[in-house]
C-alpha positions as CSV (number, residue, x, y, z in Angstrom):
1,M,-23.1,10.4,-16.2
2,V,-23.6,6.8,-15.8
3,I,-25.3,5.3,-18.8
4,C,-27.8,2.0,-18.0
5,P,-26.3,-0.9,-19.9
6,S,-30.1,-2.4,-19.9
7,C,-31.7,0.7,-21.8
8,G,-28.8,2.9,-22.8
9,G,-30.3,5.9,-21.3
10,F,-28.8,7.8,-18.1
11,A,-29.0,6.7,-15.2
12,V,-30.8,9.1,-12.3
13,P,-28.7,10.2,-9.4
14,S,-29.8,11.4,-6.0
15,N,-28.0,12.2,-3.2
16,T,-28.0,10.2,-0.2
17,Q,-26.0,10.1,3.2
18,W,-23.5,7.6,1.9
19,G,-23.0,9.2,-1.4
20,V,-24.4,9.9,-4.9
21,R,-26.5,6.8,-6.2
22,H,-27.7,6.3,-9.5
23,D,-30.7,4.3,-10.7
24,C,-32.1,2.8,-14.0
25,C,-34.0,-0.2,-15.0
26,G,-33.9,-1.8,-11.5
27,L,-30.0,-1.4,-11.2
28,H,-28.1,1.0,-9.3
29,S,-24.6,2.2,-8.4
30,W,-23.0,4.6,-6.2
31,N,-21.0,7.6,-7.4
32,N,-19.8,6.9,-11.0
33,A,-19.5,2.9,-11.0
34,P,-21.1,1.2,-13.6
35,L,-24.7,0.0,-13.0
36,K,-25.1,-3.2,-11.3
37,S,-28.0,-5.4,-10.1
38,A,-29.1,-6.0,-6.4
39,E,-28.1,-9.7,-6.7
40,Y,-24.7,-8.6,-7.1
41,Y,-24.4,-6.1,-4.4
42,K,-25.8,-9.3,-2.4
43,A,-23.0,-11.4,-3.7
44,K,-20.5,-8.8,-2.8
45,C,-21.8,-8.4,0.7
46,D,-21.8,-12.1,1.4
47,A,-18.3,-12.6,-0.1
48,H,-17.2,-9.9,2.0
49,D,-18.7,-11.1,5.2
50,A,-17.2,-14.8,4.5
51,F,-13.8,-13.4,3.2
52,D,-13.1,-10.5,5.7
53,P,-12.7,-12.4,8.9
54,L,-9.8,-14.6,7.7
55,W,-7.6,-11.7,7.9
56,K,-9.5,-9.3,10.5
57,D,-9.5,-11.9,12.8
58,G,-5.8,-12.3,12.8
59,L,-5.6,-15.8,11.2
60,M,-3.7,-14.5,8.2
61,T,-2.5,-11.0,6.6
62,R,-4.8,-9.3,4.4
63,S,-2.4,-10.2,1.3
64,A,-2.0,-13.8,2.2
65,A,-6.0,-14.1,2.5
66,Y,-6.3,-12.6,-0.8
67,K,-3.6,-15.0,-2.2
68,L,-5.3,-17.9,-0.9
69,L,-8.4,-16.9,-2.2
70,A,-7.1,-16.5,-5.8
71,D,-5.7,-19.7,-5.8
72,K,-9.0,-21.3,-5.0
73,L,-10.9,-19.3,-7.3
74,E,-8.5,-19.6,-10.1
75,I,-7.7,-15.9,-10.9
76,H,-4.9,-13.9,-10.9
77,V,-4.3,-12.2,-7.3
78,S,-4.5,-8.6,-9.1
79,K,-7.9,-9.7,-10.1
80,C,-8.9,-11.0,-6.8
81,H,-10.8,-7.8,-5.0
82,M,-14.4,-7.8,-4.2
83,K,-15.0,-4.4,-5.7
84,T,-13.6,-5.6,-9.3
85,M,-15.1,-9.4,-9.0
86,S,-18.1,-10.3,-11.7
87,L,-21.3,-11.6,-10.1
88,E,-20.3,-15.3,-10.9
89,T,-17.0,-14.9,-8.9
90,A,-18.1,-13.1,-5.6
91,L,-20.7,-16.0,-5.3
92,K,-18.0,-18.6,-5.4
93,V,-16.1,-16.7,-2.5
94,P,-18.0,-18.1,0.6
95,A,-17.3,-21.5,-0.5
96,A,-13.7,-20.8,-1.2
97,V,-13.4,-19.3,2.1
98,I,-14.6,-22.5,3.7
99,E,-11.9,-24.6,1.7
100,I,-9.2,-22.3,3.0
101,Q,-10.5,-22.6,6.6
102,T,-10.6,-26.4,6.5
103,A,-7.0,-26.4,5.0
104,K,-5.8,-24.0,7.6
105,A,-7.8,-26.2,10.5
106,K,-6.0,-29.4,8.9
107,G,-2.7,-27.4,9.1
108,E,-2.3,-27.2,5.3
């Protein structure tokens, strides 16, 4: 059971083509993850859209990209994954990626 952080009640599960979605108080989650806001999911998607080309386009390895991102965000690399990031950190990813791309273009 997923508990809503807003009201303390149980989130309502529903089966979708992508898995079980839980909803309550305008928040949602997939499977049994904690409920998050739509703003959080958008920030996470935007972070992935900015970050993933660094390694998917062959500019660097995935692990090197995460290391550089962690350095830019000033967090430990073990905490630098979109799935575990806070909303505040995810919102910083696109700007950090631009800094990484700029440094790479300058040969740094």
